[in-house]
N, C-alpha and C positions, 0 to 999 in steps of 0.2 A: 563517593560519587554524588554529584549534585542532582537535585530534584528534576531539573529540566532534561538532563541527559537520560536519567532514569525513565522519565516519561516517554521519551523517544524510543528507548529500548523496549518498553512495554507495548508501545504501538507496533513495533516490529513483530513482537510475539503475536499480536492479534492478526496482523497482515499475513504472517506465516501460517497461522491456523486457517485463514480463509483460502490460502493457496492450496492447502491440503483438500479442502472442500472442492475447490475448482478442479483439482486433479481427479478426484473421485467422480465428479459430475461428468467430466470428459470421458473417463473410462466407461461409465454407464452408457453414455450416448454412443460411443464407438461400438459397444457390444449390442446395441439395438434396444436397450432398456429406455423407458420413458423418464423424462425429467420435466417437471412443470416449467413452462416458459417464464412464469413470474419469478421462479427461483433463479433462472439465468439472469433475468433483469436485475434482481436483488444483488446477485454476486457482482455484476458489473457496476451497479450503483455503489456498492461497498468500496470497491477499489477506486472508483472515481472520487467519491466523497471522503472516505476515510484515508486511504493510502495517498492519493494524489493531492486533493484539495487541502485536506487538514494536515496530514503528516509532512508531505513534501512542501506544502505551503509554509509550515512553521520553519522548516529548514531553510527554504529560499528567502523568506522575508526576515528571519530573525537570526538563526544559527549561523548561516554562512556569512552574512555581513559582520557578525561579531567575531568570527574567526579571521576574517580579512583584517579587521581592526587590530588584532593581536599578531599579525604578521604571517598568517597562513594564506598563501596566494591563491587567487582565482585562476589567473592565466598560467598555464603550465603547472598547476598544483592540484591538490586534492579537491578543492572546492569546484574548480572547473570540470573535473572529471565527474563529480557527483551531479552537477547541473546537466552535463551532457547525457548522463545516464537517465536522469529524470525525463528528459525530452524523448529519449529512446523508448523508455517504458510507456510514455503517453502514446507513442505510435503503436506499440504492441497492443495496448489496451483498446485503442480505436479499432484495431483489427479484430479483437475479441468481440467488441460491441457489434461490428459489422457482421461477423459470423453468427452471432446470436440472431440478428435480424434475418439473415439468410435461412437459418434453421427454422425460425418462426414462419417464414414464407414457404416452407416445405421444400426448399431447394435440395436436390440430390447431392450428396457429398458434403453437405454443410457441417455435419458432425465432425468429419475429418478436418475440415477447414478450421472449425472452432478449436479442436484439439491441438492443431498445429500452432495457431496464434496463442492459445493459452499456454502451450509449452514454452514458446519464446518468451512470453511475458513472465511466466513463473520462474524460468531459469534466470533471466536477467534480474528480476526483483530479488531472488534469493542471493545471488552473487553481490548485488548492491547492498543488501542488508548486512551481509557478512563483512564487506569492506567498511561500512559505517561503524558497525559494532566493534570490529577488531582494530581499526586504524583511526578513522575520523573522530569518533567519540572519545577515544583515548587522548588524541591531540587536544580536543576541547577541554577535557578534564585537567590536562597538564597546563594549559595556557590561560584558562578562564578562572578568575578568582570567585570567591563566594558571592560578592556583590553582583558580578556579571552573571553568574548562574541564576541568582534570584531574579534579576531583570529578565533573563531569558524566560524563566517560568511565568512571570507576569505577562510578558509579551505573548507567550504561547496561549495563555488563557484568553487574551483579547482576540487573537486570531481564531481560536476555536469558537468563541462566541459569535464573532462577526461573520466568519465564513460559513460555519455550520449551523449556528443558531443554538439556543439553549436546549439542552436535552438531546440533541442529535447524536452526540458522541455515545451516550448511553443506549440510544435507540439502535445504533449500528452494532454495538456490542451484543445487544439482545438478538439482533438478526443473525449475527455470527453464531451465537449459542444455538439458536433454533435450527439453522442450516447444518451445523455440525451434528445435531441430534438426528436430523433426517438422513443425511448422507454418510455419516461416519458411525452412527449408533443405531441406524435402522428404526428410528422412531417414526410413527406415522406423521404425515404432514397435515 
């Protein structure tokens, strides 16, 4: 397996970990337990920055065009499906962000609204990750040669640095670790 595809799979693992945190936070809110508003903001920022801007950005700007060049079609093919799902998930994530704002404003029923949007987002994202890991990435590994894989990895690094900035990737991983500690391992915040 090439380093670029392995990097995308590792990013999927981090995204899935934050989905577990999101699930736990929503359950807490629905049961009437408190959640710090800044944690909700941080969760949304993680998904916007890490999952969408960085991870989906790498796929859209680098991986998908490389796959098209080796004959994997966009229209009527897996690349088009993945792009459609990225847009769909952006809509779900906007709903999560709006629900966080409603919760912050003290709106009655906002926790239920947040849980519903978060559930749609998490469900769609988990299915999407499974499709990429089990089908799309396998296609990439079969069609892309070592030189193409190396170029992908280099281009990913450029995107990560340009879109996120130096050290931001590590910062988001540290945030993930901290929120897991709080919501999954009951460590004080």
